ROLOKE-426832 format. One record per residue (C-alpha): residue number from 1; chain; z negated, y negated, x. Coordinates in steps of 0.5 Angstrom, whole numbers, padded with zeros to 4 digits. Layout:
// residues N
+-------+------+-------+-------+-------+
| kolke | sero |    zz |    yy |    xx |
+-------+------+-------+-------+-------+
|   NUM |    A |     Z |     Y |     X |
...
+-------+------+-------+-------+-------+
This chain:
// residues 202
+-------+------+-------+-------+-------+
| kolke | sero |    zz |    yy |    xx |
+-------+------+-------+-------+-------+
|     1 |    A | -0025 | -0025 | -0065 |
|     2 |    A | -0031 | -0023 | -0061 |
|     3 |    A | -0033 | -0016 | -0061 |
|     4 |    A | -0040 | -0016 | -0059 |
|     5 |    A | -0042 | -0010 | -0063 |
|     6 |    A | -0043 | -0003 | -0060 |
|     7 |    A | -0042 |  0001 | -0066 |
|     8 |    A | -0047 |  0005 | -0071 |
|     9 |    A | -0053 |  0001 | -0072 |
|    10 |    A | -0056 |  0007 | -0075 |
|    11 |    A | -0055 |  0014 | -0073 |
|    12 |    A | -0053 |  0019 | -0079 |
|    13 |    A | -0058 |  0025 | -0079 |
|    14 |    A | -0056 |  0029 | -0085 |
|    15 |    A | -0049 |  0032 | -0087 |
|    16 |    A | -0048 |  0027 | -0093 |
|    17 |    A | -0049 |  0021 | -0088 |
|    18 |    A | -0045 |  0023 | -0083 |
|    19 |    A | -0039 |  0024 | -0088 |
|    20 |    A | -0040 |  0017 | -0091 |
|    21 |    A | -0039 |  0014 | -0084 |
|    22 |    A | -0033 |  0019 | -0083 |
|    23 |    A | -0030 |  0016 | -0090 |
|    24 |    A | -0032 |  0009 | -0087 |
|    25 |    A | -0028 |  0010 | -0081 |
|    26 |    A | -0022 |  0013 | -0084 |
|    27 |    A | -0022 |  0008 | -0089 |
|    28 |    A | -0022 |  0002 | -0084 |
|    29 |    A | -0017 |  0006 | -0080 |
|    30 |    A | -0012 |  0006 | -0086 |
|    31 |    A | -0013 | -0001 | -0087 |
|    32 |    A | -0012 | -0003 | -0080 |
|    33 |    A | -0005 |  0001 | -0080 |
|    34 |    A | -0003 | -0002 | -0087 |
|    35 |    A | -0005 | -0009 | -0086 |
|    36 |    A | -0007 | -0011 | -0079 |
|    37 |    A | -0014 | -0012 | -0076 |
|    38 |    A | -0014 | -0019 | -0078 |
|    39 |    A | -0013 | -0018 | -0085 |
|    40 |    A | -0018 | -0012 | -0086 |
|    41 |    A | -0026 | -0014 | -0088 |
|    42 |    A | -0032 | -0010 | -0089 |
|    43 |    A | -0031 | -0011 | -0097 |
|    44 |    A | -0024 | -0008 | -0097 |
|    45 |    A | -0027 | -0002 | -0092 |
|    46 |    A | -0033 | -0001 | -0097 |
|    47 |    A | -0028 | -0001 | -0103 |
|    48 |    A | -0023 |  0004 | -0100 |
|    49 |    A | -0029 |  0009 | -0097 |
|    50 |    A | -0032 |  0009 | -0104 |
|    51 |    A | -0039 |  0006 | -0102 |
|    52 |    A | -0043 |  0000 | -0103 |
|    53 |    A | -0042 | -0005 | -0098 |
|    54 |    A | -0050 | -0005 | -0097 |
|    55 |    A | -0049 |  0003 | -0095 |
|    56 |    A | -0043 |  0000 | -0090 |
|    57 |    A | -0048 | -0005 | -0087 |
|    58 |    A | -0053 |  0000 | -0086 |
|    59 |    A | -0049 |  0003 | -0081 |
|    60 |    A | -0044 | -0003 | -0079 |
|    61 |    A | -0047 | -0009 | -0079 |
|    62 |    A | -0041 | -0013 | -0079 |
|    63 |    A | -0033 | -0012 | -0077 |
|    64 |    A | -0034 | -0012 | -0070 |
|    65 |    A | -0039 | -0007 | -0070 |
|    66 |    A | -0034 | -0002 | -0074 |
|    67 |    A | -0028 | -0004 | -0070 |
|    68 |    A | -0032 | -0002 | -0063 |
|    69 |    A | -0034 |  0004 | -0066 |
|    70 |    A | -0026 |  0006 | -0068 |
|    71 |    A | -0024 |  0004 | -0061 |
|    72 |    A | -0029 |  0008 | -0058 |
|    73 |    A | -0028 |  0014 | -0062 |
|    74 |    A | -0020 |  0014 | -0060 |
|    75 |    A | -0022 |  0013 | -0053 |
|    76 |    A | -0026 |  0019 | -0053 |
|    77 |    A | -0021 |  0023 | -0056 |
|    78 |    A | -0016 |  0020 | -0051 |
|    79 |    A | -0021 |  0022 | -0045 |
|    80 |    A | -0023 |  0029 | -0047 |
|    81 |    A | -0015 |  0031 | -0048 |
|    82 |    A | -0014 |  0028 | -0041 |
|    83 |    A | -0020 |  0031 | -0038 |
|    84 |    A | -0019 |  0038 | -0041 |
|    85 |    A | -0012 |  0039 | -0039 |
|    86 |    A | -0013 |  0038 | -0031 |
|    87 |    A | -0015 |  0045 | -0030 |
|    88 |    A | -0007 |  0046 | -0032 |
|    89 |    A | -0006 |  0042 | -0026 |
|    90 |    A | -0010 |  0045 | -0021 |
|    91 |    A | -0009 |  0052 | -0023 |
|    92 |    A | -0002 |  0054 | -0025 |
|    93 |    A |  0003 |  0048 | -0026 |
|    94 |    A |  0007 |  0044 | -0022 |
|    95 |    A |  0006 |  0036 | -0022 |
|    96 |    A |  0013 |  0035 | -0027 |
|    97 |    A |  0011 |  0040 | -0032 |
|    98 |    A |  0004 |  0037 | -0032 |
|    99 |    A |  0006 |  0030 | -0033 |
|   100 |    A |  0011 |  0032 | -0039 |
|   101 |    A |  0005 |  0036 | -0042 |
|   102 |    A |  0000 |  0030 | -0041 |
|   103 |    A |  0005 |  0025 | -0044 |
|   104 |    A |  0007 |  0029 | -0050 |
|   105 |    A |  0000 |  0031 | -0051 |
|   106 |    A | -0003 |  0023 | -0051 |
|   107 |    A |  0003 |  0021 | -0055 |
|   108 |    A |  0001 |  0027 | -0060 |
|   109 |    A | -0006 |  0024 | -0061 |
|   110 |    A | -0003 |  0017 | -0063 |
|   111 |    A |  0002 |  0020 | -0068 |
|   112 |    A | -0003 |  0025 | -0071 |
|   113 |    A | -0010 |  0021 | -0072 |
|   114 |    A | -0010 |  0017 | -0078 |
|   115 |    A | -0009 |  0010 | -0075 |
|   116 |    A | -0008 |  0012 | -0068 |
|   117 |    A | -0002 |  0008 | -0067 |
|   118 |    A | -0005 |  0002 | -0070 |
|   119 |    A | -0012 |  0002 | -0066 |
|   120 |    A | -0009 |  0003 | -0060 |
|   121 |    A | -0005 | -0004 | -0061 |
|   122 |    A | -0011 | -0007 | -0063 |
|   123 |    A | -0014 | -0005 | -0056 |
|   124 |    A | -0008 | -0008 | -0053 |
|   125 |    A | -0008 | -0015 | -0057 |
|   126 |    A | -0016 | -0017 | -0056 |
|   127 |    A | -0018 | -0018 | -0049 |
|   128 |    A | -0025 | -0017 | -0052 |
|   129 |    A | -0024 | -0010 | -0053 |
|   130 |    A | -0021 | -0009 | -0046 |
|   131 |    A | -0027 | -0006 | -0043 |
|   132 |    A | -0027 |  0000 | -0047 |
|   133 |    A | -0020 |  0001 | -0045 |
|   134 |    A | -0022 |  0000 | -0038 |
|   135 |    A | -0028 |  0004 | -0038 |
|   136 |    A | -0024 |  0010 | -0040 |
|   137 |    A | -0018 |  0009 | -0035 |
|   138 |    A | -0023 |  0009 | -0030 |
|   139 |    A | -0026 |  0015 | -0032 |
|   140 |    A | -0019 |  0019 | -0033 |
|   141 |    A | -0017 |  0016 | -0026 |
|   142 |    A | -0024 |  0019 | -0022 |
|   143 |    A | -0022 |  0026 | -0026 |
|   144 |    A | -0015 |  0026 | -0024 |
|   145 |    A | -0017 |  0024 | -0016 |
|   146 |    A | -0022 |  0030 | -0016 |
|   147 |    A | -0016 |  0034 | -0019 |
|   148 |    A | -0011 |  0032 | -0014 |
|   149 |    A | -0016 |  0033 | -0008 |
|   150 |    A | -0017 |  0040 | -0011 |
|   151 |    A | -0009 |  0041 | -0011 |
|   152 |    A | -0008 |  0038 | -0004 |
|   153 |    A | -0015 |  0038 |  0000 |
|   154 |    A | -0012 |  0034 |  0006 |
|   155 |    A | -0011 |  0028 |  0002 |
|   156 |    A | -0016 |  0022 |  0004 |
|   157 |    A | -0021 |  0021 | -0002 |
|   158 |    A | -0019 |  0013 | -0002 |
|   159 |    A | -0012 |  0015 | -0002 |
|   160 |    A | -0013 |  0020 | -0008 |
|   161 |    A | -0017 |  0015 | -0012 |
|   162 |    A | -0011 |  0010 | -0011 |
|   163 |    A | -0006 |  0015 | -0013 |
|   164 |    A | -0010 |  0017 | -0019 |
|   165 |    A | -0011 |  0009 | -0021 |
|   166 |    A | -0003 |  0008 | -0021 |
|   167 |    A | -0002 |  0014 | -0025 |
|   168 |    A | -0007 |  0012 | -0030 |
|   169 |    A | -0005 |  0005 | -0031 |
|   170 |    A |  0003 |  0007 | -0031 |
|   171 |    A |  0001 |  0012 | -0036 |
|   172 |    A | -0003 |  0008 | -0041 |
|   173 |    A |  0002 |  0002 | -0040 |
|   174 |    A |  0008 |  0006 | -0041 |
|   175 |    A |  0005 |  0010 | -0048 |
|   176 |    A |  0003 |  0003 | -0050 |
|   177 |    A |  0011 |  0001 | -0049 |
|   178 |    A |  0013 |  0007 | -0053 |
|   179 |    A |  0009 |  0006 | -0059 |
|   180 |    A |  0010 | -0002 | -0059 |
|   181 |    A |  0015 | -0002 | -0064 |
|   182 |    A |  0016 |  0005 | -0066 |
|   183 |    A |  0010 |  0009 | -0070 |
|   184 |    A |  0013 |  0016 | -0067 |
|   185 |    A |  0014 |  0013 | -0060 |
|   186 |    A |  0021 |  0011 | -0058 |
|   187 |    A |  0023 |  0018 | -0055 |
|   188 |    A |  0027 |  0014 | -0050 |
|   189 |    A |  0021 |  0011 | -0047 |
|   190 |    A |  0017 |  0017 | -0047 |
|   191 |    A |  0023 |  0021 | -0043 |
|   192 |    A |  0023 |  0015 | -0038 |
|   193 |    A |  0015 |  0015 | -0038 |
|   194 |    A |  0016 |  0023 | -0036 |
|   195 |    A |  0021 |  0022 | -0031 |
|   196 |    A |  0018 |  0016 | -0027 |
|   197 |    A |  0011 |  0019 | -0027 |
|   198 |    A |  0014 |  0026 | -0025 |
|   199 |    A |  0017 |  0022 | -0019 |
|   200 |    A |  0011 |  0020 | -0016 |
|   201 |    A |  0009 |  0027 | -0013 |
|   202 |    A |  0002 |  0027 | -0010 |
+-------+------+-------+-------+-------+
């Protein structure tokens, strides 16, 4: 599957149109969760969302555009949580406490979002979608590097960047591992993720 799309063909301007797009996305996530990405079609999504197929195509010209939009939404939420939690590290919390909160928060996003676990598995399964994952990882690593230098002003900029990249790469991989077979996240792997990342003290 080649994902060449970049999400919405037409931006919804009215509340009704935005609600329609939201229904389409929710229906797609439900179908991915139930049957996997290879088995869902735009016709199935339209039926589940209760819209005409032409309405779906008004916003998403094909399956790849819809899939890209779903991935982008998930990654945006993931980055927003991570970046939003950085002030806790720079202002008051120790590294191990902060790591534990971040691991639990990111795991919670996967559990609570409709199709959150499934959509992350889709990202892992399709090399064509790795660019989205890489983009959000680079963004979070850059933000973490800045936070590390706030906590430790003497930390070299390049060292901070390398440390942040290592943390983000391991955090992402360990979370993917925890949810690979368990939709709630394997508690043992999540606990080990906290232990491993906490030991990597900046």
